C-alpha positions in Angstrom: 8.2 -27.0 -1.2 4.7 -25.3 -1.9 2.2 -28.0 -2.8 1.0 -27.5 -6.4 -2.5 -28.2 -5.7 -5.2 -26.4 -3.4 -5.1 -27.8 0.4 -7.8 -30.3 1.3 -8.6 -28.7 4.3 -12.0 -27.9 5.4 -13.3 -24.5 5.5 -13.2 -22.7 8.6 -16.5 -22.8 10.3 -18.6 -20.1 11.7 -17.5 -20.4 15.1 -13.7 -20.1 14.6 -10.6 -20.5 12.4 -8.2 -23.4 12.2 -5.0 -23.6 13.9 -3.3 -23.6 10.5 -5.2 -20.6 9.6 -3.8 -18.7 12.5 -0.2 -20.0 11.4 -0.6 -19.1 8.0 -1.9 -15.6 9.5 1.3 -15.1 11.6 3.6 -15.9 8.6 1.8 -13.3 6.3 2.1 -10.8 9.3 6.0 -11.4 9.1 6.0 -10.7 5.6 3.8 -7.6 5.6 6.7 -6.4 8.8 9.4 -7.1 6.2 7.3 -5.2 3.5 7.4 -2.0 5.5 10.9 -2.4 6.8 12.0 -2.1 2.9 9.5 0.3 2.2 10.2 2.9 5.1 13.9 2.6 5.7 14.8 5.5 3.9 12.8 7.8 6.2 15.4 7.6 9.0 18.4 7.5 6.2 16.8 10.6 4.3 18.8 13.3 5.7 22.0 11.2 4.7 20.6 10.2 1.2 19.9 13.9 0.7 23.4 15.2 1.6 25.2 12.5 -0.4 23.0 12.6 -3.6 22.4 16.4 -3.4 18.8 15.9 -3.2 15.8 18.5 -2.4 13.1 17.7 0.0 10.6 17.3 -2.8 13.3 14.6 -4.4 13.1 12.6 -1.1 9.2 12.7 -1.3 9.5 11.4 -4.9 11.9 8.5 -4.1 10.0 7.5 -1.0 6.4 8.0 -2.5 6.2 8.3 -6.2 8.9 6.4 -7.6 7.5 3.6 -5.5 3.7 4.0 -5.3 2.7 4.5 -8.8 4.5 1.2 -9.9 3.3 -0.6 -6.8 -0.3 0.6 -7.9 0.3 0.3 -11.8 1.5 -3.6 -11.1 -0.7 -4.3 -8.5 -3.8 -4.7 -10.7 -2.5 -7.5 -13.1 -0.7 -9.2 -10.2 -3.9 -8.9 -8.3 -5.7 -10.6 -11.3 -3.0 -13.2 -11.1 -3.5 -13.6 -7.3 -7.3 -14.1 -8.3 -6.4 -16.7 -10.9 -3.2 -18.5 -9.8 -1.2 -20.3 -6.8 -1.0 -17.3 -4.4 1.7 -18.6 -2.1 3.8 -18.9 -5.4 3.0 -15.4 -6.3 4.1 -13.9 -2.8 7.1 -16.1 -2.7 8.6 -14.8 -5.9 7.4 -10.9 -5.2 9.3 -11.1 -1.9 12.2 -12.5 -3.2 12.1 -9.7 -6.2 11.5 -6.6 -3.4 14.6 -8.0 -1.0 16.6 -8.2 -3.9 15.9 -4.5 -5.1 16.0 -3.0 -1.6 19.8 -4.6 -1.1 20.4 -3.3 -4.7 19.7 0.3 -3.0 22.5 0.1 -1.1 25.0 0.5 -4.3 22.9 3.5 -5.5 25.6 6.2 -6.4 22.8 8.8 -7.3 19.0 9.9 -7.2 18.4 7.9 -10.9 19.8 4.8 -9.8 18.1 5.0 -6.1 14.9 5.7 -8.2 15.2 2.8 -10.5 15.5 0.1 -7.3 12.6 1.9 -5.7 10.3 1.2 -8.6 11.8 -2.4 -8.3 10.7 -2.5 -4.7 7.5 -1.3 -5.9 6.7 -3.8 -8.4 7.8 -6.8 -5.9 5.8 -5.6 -3.0 2.5 -5.5 -5.3 2.5 -9.2 -5.1 2.1 -9.2 -1.5 -1.2 -7.8 -0.3 -3.4 -9.3 -3.2 -2.3 -12.4 -2.4 -2.4 -12.2 1.5 -6.0 -10.7 1.4 -7.2 -13.3 -0.7 -5.6 -16.3 1.4 -6.7 -14.7 4.7 -10.1 -14.3 3.3 -10.1 -17.8 2.2 -8.7 -19.0 5.8 -10.9 -17.1 8.1 -14.7 -17.3 8.3 -16.4 -13.6 7.4 -17.2 -12.8 11.0 -13.5 -12.8 11.6 -12.2 -11.4 8.6 -11.7 -7.8 9.5 -9.9 -9.0 12.8 -7.9 -11.3 11.0 -6.8 -8.4 8.1 -6.4 -6.0 10.9 -4.0 -8.2 12.6 -1.9 -8.8 9.4 -2.1 -4.9 8.7 -0.5 -4.3 11.7 2.7 -5.6 10.0 2.8 -2.2 8.5 3.2 -0.5 11.7 5.7 -2.6 13.2 8.0 -3.1 10.0 7.7 0.8 9.6 9.1 1.2 13.2 11.7 -1.6 13.0 13.1 0.0 9.7 13.6 3.4 11.7 15.5 1.6 14.6 17.4 -0.7 12.4 18.4 2.1 9.9 19.3 4.6 12.0 21.7 2.1 14.1 23.2 0.6 11.4 23.8 3.9 9.7 25.1 5.7 12.8 27.2 2.6 14.0 28.6 2.0 10.3 29.9 5.9 10.0 31.2 5.8 13.2 33.4 2.8 12.7 34.1 3.5 9.3 34.5 7.5 9.0 36.7 7.0 5.9 37.8 3.9 3.8 34.6 2.0 4.6 34.0 -1.4 3.3 33.5 -1.3 -0.6 33.3 2.4 -0.2 29.8 2.0 1.3 28.1 5.4 3.5 26.2 4.1 6.5 22.8 4.5 4.8 23.9 2.2 1.9 25.0 -0.6 4.5 21.5 -0.3 6.1 19.9 -1.1 2.9 22.0 -4.2 2.3 21.1 -5.4 5.9 17.7 -5.4 5.5 17.2 -6.6 2.0 19.2 -9.7 2.3 16.9 -11.4 5.1 14.0 -11.4 3.1 15.4 -14.0 0.7 15.6 -16.3 3.4 12.1 -15.7 4.6 11.0 -16.2 0.4 11.9 -19.9 1.5 9.6 -20.2 4.3 6.6 -18.6 2.4 7.1 -21.6 -0.3 6.3 -24.2 2.5 2.7 -22.8 3.1 -0.3 -24.8 1.6 -2.8 -23.2 -0.9 -6.2 -23.1 0.3 -9.3 -24.0 -1.9 -10.5 -20.2 -3.2 -13.7 -19.3 -1.7 -13.8 -22.2 0.9 -14.5 -19.8 3.8 -17.9 -19.0 2.3 -18.8 -22.2 0.8 -18.2 -21.1 -2.6 -15.3 -23.0 -3.8 -14.2 -22.5 -7.0 -12.1 -24.7 -9.8 -8.4 -23.5 -10.6 -8.4 -21.1 -13.6 -7.5 -23.0 -16.7 -5.2 -20.4 -18.3 -3.9 -17.9 -15.3 -0.7 -16.5 -17.0 -3.0 -15.7 -20.3 -5.2 -13.4 -18.3 -2.0 -11.8 -16.7 -0.6 -11.0 -20.0 -4.0 -9.6 -20.9 -4.1 -7.5 -17.8 -0.6 -6.2 -18.8 -1.7 -5.0 -21.9 -4.4 -3.2 -20.4 -2.6 -1.2 -17.7 1.1 -0.9 -18.7 2.1 2.0 -21.3 2.7 1.9 -24.0 1.4 -1.7 -24.1 -2.1 -0.3 -23.3 -2.2 0.9 -27.0 -2.1 -2.7 -28.1 -4.6 -3.7 -25.8 -7.1 -0.9 -26.4 -6.5 -1.7 -30.2 -7.7 -5.3 -29.5 -10.8 -4.2 -28.3 -11.9 -2.2 -31.5 -11.6 1.1 -33.0 -13.7 3.0 -30.7 -11.6 2.1 -27.8 -8.2 2.5 -29.1 -9.5 6.1 -30.2 -10.7 6.7 -26.3 -7.6 5.4 -25.2 -5.6 7.5 -27.3 -7.5 10.7 -26.4 -7.2 10.0 -22.8 -3.3 9.4 -23.2 -3.5 12.8 -25.2 -5.0 14.4 -22.5 -2.8 12.9 -19.7 0.2 14.1 -21.9 -1.1 17.7 -22.0 -1.7 17.9 -18.3 1.6 16.7 -17.5 3.4 19.3 -20.0 1.2 22.0 -18.3 2.2 20.9 -14.9 6.0 20.9 -16.1 5.5 24.3 -17.6 4.4 25.6 -14.3 7.9 24.7 -12.8 7.0 21.6 -11.1 9.7 18.8 -11.3 9.0 16.4 -14.4 10.0 13.2 -13.1 7.0 13.7 -10.4 4.2 14.2 -12.7 5.5 12.0 -15.4 4.8 9.3 -13.0 1.8 10.5 -11.9 0.7 10.6 -15.4 1.6 7.2 -16.3 -0.3 6.1 -13.1 -3.4 7.9 -13.9 -3.8 7.1 -17.6 -2.5 3.4 -16.7 -5.5 3.1 -14.4 -7.9 4.5 -17.1 -6.9 2.2 -19.4 -7.3 -0.7 -17.2 -10.8 -0.1 -15.9 -11.8 0.7 -19.5 -10.8 -2.7 -20.4 -12.2 -4.5 -17.5 -15.7 -3.1 -18.1 -15.2 -5.0 -21.8 -13.4 -8.3 -20.3 -15.1 -8.8 -17.0 -18.3 -6.9 -16.7 -19.0 -8.6 -13.1 -16.2 -7.7 -11.7 -16.3 -4.2 -13.5 -19.6 -3.8 -12.0 -18.9 -4.8 -8.3 -15.8 -2.6 -8.2 -15.4 0.4 -10.5 -19.1 0.8 -11.0 -20.1 0.6 -7.3 -20.2 3.9 -5.7 -19.7 2.5 -2.3 -16.5 0.7 -3.3 -14.8 3.9 -4.8 -16.0 6.2 -1.7 -14.5 3.6 0.7 -11.1 3.8 -1.5 -11.2 7.4 -1.4 -12.0 7.8 2.5 -9.1 5.4 3.2 -6.8 6.8 0.5 -6.8 10.1 2.0 -6.3 8.9 5.2 -3.1 7.5 3.9 -2.5 10.6 2.2 -1.5 12.2 5.5 -0.4 9.0 7.3 2.0 8.1 4.7 3.8 11.7 4.7 3.7 11.8 8.6 5.4 8.3 8.9 8.2 9.5 6.2 8.8 13.0 7.5 8.6 12.2 11.3 12.1 11.4 11.3 13.9 14.4 9.2 11.5 16.5 11.1 13.3 15.1 14.4 16.7 15.0 13.0 16.6 18.8 11.4 14.3 20.5 13.9 14.5 18.6 17.2 18.3 18.0 16.6 18.3 14.5 17.5 20.6 11.5 16.6 19.8 9.1 14.0 19.8 6.1 16.6 17.8 8.1 19.0 15.0 9.2 16.4 14.8 5.8 15.0 14.2 4.0 18.2 12.0 6.8 19.8 9.7 7.1 16.5 10.2 3.6 15.4 8.8 2.2 18.6 5.9 4.8 18.8 5.2 3.6 15.3 5.0 0.0 15.9 3.1 0.3 19.1 0.7 2.9 18.0 0.0 1.0 14.7 -0.3 -2.1 16.2 -3.0 -1.2 18.9 -4.7 0.9 16.5 -5.2 -1.2 13.7 -5.8 -4.0 16.1 -8.5 -2.4 18.4 -10.1 -0.9 14.9 -10.5 -4.3 13.5 -12.3 -5.6 16.4 -14.4 -2.4 17.0 -15.1 -2.5 13.5 -16.1 -6.3 13.4 -18.5 -5.7 16.6 -20.2 -2.6 14.7 -20.6 -4.8 11.4 -22.7 -6.9 13.6 -25.1 -4.2 14.4 -25.2 -2.6 11.2 -24.1 -3.0 7.5 -22.1 -0.1 7.3 -20.6 -0.1 10.9 -17.0 -0.5 9.9 -17.1 2.6 8.2 -17.8 4.6 11.4 -14.3 3.3 12.2 -13.0 4.8 8.7 -14.8 8.3 9.6 -13.3 8.2 13.1 -9.8 7.9 11.7 -10.6 10.6 9.4 -11.4 13.0 11.7 -9.2 12.1 14.8 -6.0 12.4 12.9 -5.6 16.1 11.8 -5.3 17.8 14.9 -2.8 15.7 16.6 -0.5 16.0 13.6 -0.8 19.6 13.7 0.6 19.3 17.2 3.6 17.1 16.3 4.7 19.0 13.4 4.4 22.2 14.9 6.4 21.1 18.5 9.5 22.1 19.5 10.3 19.8 21.8 10.9 15.8 21.4 8.2 15.1 24.5 5.3 17.0 22.5 6.2 15.7 19.3 6.3 12.2 20.3 2.9 12.6 22.1 1.6 14.0 19.1 2.9 11.6 16.3 1.8 8.4 18.7 -1.6 9.5 19.1 -2.1 10.5 15.7 -0.7 6.8 14.1 -3.0 5.2 16.7 -6.1 6.8 16.1 -5.6 6.8 12.4 -4.4 3.1 12.0 -7.8 2.1 13.6 -9.7 2.5 9.9 -7.3 0.3 8.0 -8.5 -3.2 8.5 -12.2 -1.8 8.6 -11.6 -0.2 5.2 -10.1 -3.4 3.7 -12.8 -5.7 5.1 -15.3 -3.5 3.4 -13.8 -4.0 0.0 -13.6 -7.5 0.5 -17.3 -7.6 1.6 -18.7 -5.8 -1.5 -17.1 -8.4 -4.2 -17.6 -12.2 -5.0 -14.6 -14.6 -3.8 -12.7 -14.7 -7.5 -12.8 -11.0 -7.5 -10.7 -10.4 -4.1 -7.3 -10.4 -5.5 -8.3 -7.5 -7.9 -10.7 -5.7 -5.4 -7.4 -5.6 -3.0 -5.2 -4.0 -6.0 -8.0 -1.3 -6.6 -8.4 -0.8 -2.5 -4.3 0.0 -2.7 -5.1 2.1 -5.9 -6.3 4.7 -3.2 -3.4 3.7 -0.9 -0.8 4.9 -3.2 -1.8 7.3 -6.0 -3.8 9.2 -3.3 -1.8 8.8 -0.3 1.6 7.2 -0.9 2.3 8.9 -4.4 1.3 12.4 -3.4 1.2 12.6 0.5 5.0 12.6 0.8 5.7 14.5 -2.2 3.4 17.3 -1.6 4.7 17.8 2.0 8.4 17.8 0.5 7.4 20.0 -2.1 5.8 22.5 -0.1 8.5 22.1 2.3 11.2 23.1 -0.6 9.3 26.2 -1.8 8.7 27.4 2.0 11.9 26.3 3.7 9.9 24.9 6.2 9.0 21.4 6.8 6.3 22.2 9.3 4.6 24.0 6.9 4.9 21.5 4.3 3.1 18.7 6.6 0.2 21.3 7.7 -0.4 22.1 4.0 -1.8 18.7 3.7 -4.5 19.2 6.2 -6.4 20.7 3.6 -7.7 17.5 2.0 -9.5 16.6 5.5 -12.9 17.8 4.4 -12.8 15.7 1.2 -11.9 12.6 3.3 -14.8 13.2 5.4 -17.3 13.4 2.5 -16.1 10.2 1.5 -16.6 8.4 4.5 -20.2 9.7 5.1 -21.1 8.5 1.2 -19.5 5.1 1.9 -21.5 5.1 5.1 -24.6 5.6 3.3 -24.0 3.5 0.2 -22.6 0.3 1.4 -25.4 -1.4 2.9 -27.6 -1.3 -0.4 -24.4 -2.3 -2.1 -23.6 -5.4 0.1 -27.2 -6.4 -0.2 -27.2 -6.4 -3.7 -23.9 -7.9 -4.6 -25.0 -11.2 -5.9 -27.9 -9.8 -8.0 -25.7 -7.0 -9.4 -23.0 -10.0 -10.3 -25.7 -12.1 -12.1 -27.2 -9.0 -13.9 -23.5 -8.4 -15.5 -22.9 -12.1 -16.4 -21.7 -13.9 -13.5 -22.6 -17.4 -12.8 -23.2 -18.0 -9.3 
């Protein structure tokens, strides 16, 4: 059983992290692997899902990215707040159990609506993982090792994505071969694959529950007492970000806040109606509208309820530029990671098992190497310059596009695998660097909220838009290659955001405590 009080363990020294810290990191790494197994598995199953449920490429992009990503980011904010104030181990245990159960339930979907609902559930459950994990890692590891530790944890993204493709492709192909008719429970191969990867997460949740809870802020000598009412702040946070509860939350802040929130809701509805009127699919843009309005409501409420956190996150251009730079990197990366398997099956005529093995192994190796090497290089550059880590983010923004162009115009598997391997290797170098930068820009008690805000960029900019837009252009043009290449138009914005962050971060980090005090923080 997890302890109910923070572990009475000395903070890691500047020289090294404790052995228990590395043990915790190894288990969190396994959680993140499973996180992305459950998130990514529909990539290799996409062609079967498309056929059985009569969907389009745009529908697939919505299911993979938007249905998951919007609610992942929406609930990431209040759950990030809960990670700041409550027992992080218990939070992660519950979240893992939820998303694993919803992944298993995906296996019983018989139409796109049911599968979308299950994906929403997966997104809500997975929203607990990184806020809790980032905060735990930041308390178990000293500042100089933080990017390395976060990069190792983040490597689970690529290992999990790779494992999911191999397992999903192999299970689906084997199941379909074994049961061409009269399958157990009437399940197709893709449905059996969802069940097979969802159930083990319930067992891992029991292991997570045994971890100790560290003293918050211990790695920087800024130990903080437990919050007196963590769930009250969690409910308050829900009222600021979950529509239509946001109107209640805004009304509690006064007439002016309510009218501004109502105006924002009206403008959001107007834009969504214009998109639908222009012929765009309603589910996609309703979901995006919900996400954008929810984030606005949360930010407006945060400004009134917690001025120091607002000042160091939303009102800090260096933080926002870092989020945008990595979010648009993820815009390309998420699209490539989802559409790689359908491209191999559809254009290169590979079998699901072969495509899953080669794309999965390539993704796992390239992602693990890239994110780990990127973290080590970022930490070294950070010692020489305050914004050194962000040079790695800029490198990822520039290195990925030409290799994606090579991969998604390839006519042979060899060229495709070389291109996708190198693209993922170089793009993934920036993840740990960007994550560590955002953690350095806030006070210890704000880390969970900072992590959730960071992942808004990854989800609303990257996951909710990248796979869908590639699929939408593919549906309109009849070419998956054209769909992927169209996303490269975002690269100049990514580069500008990275350069701006490089210029802004040193001053922002140097004035962190002063700006927090000026906003009312007691240090």
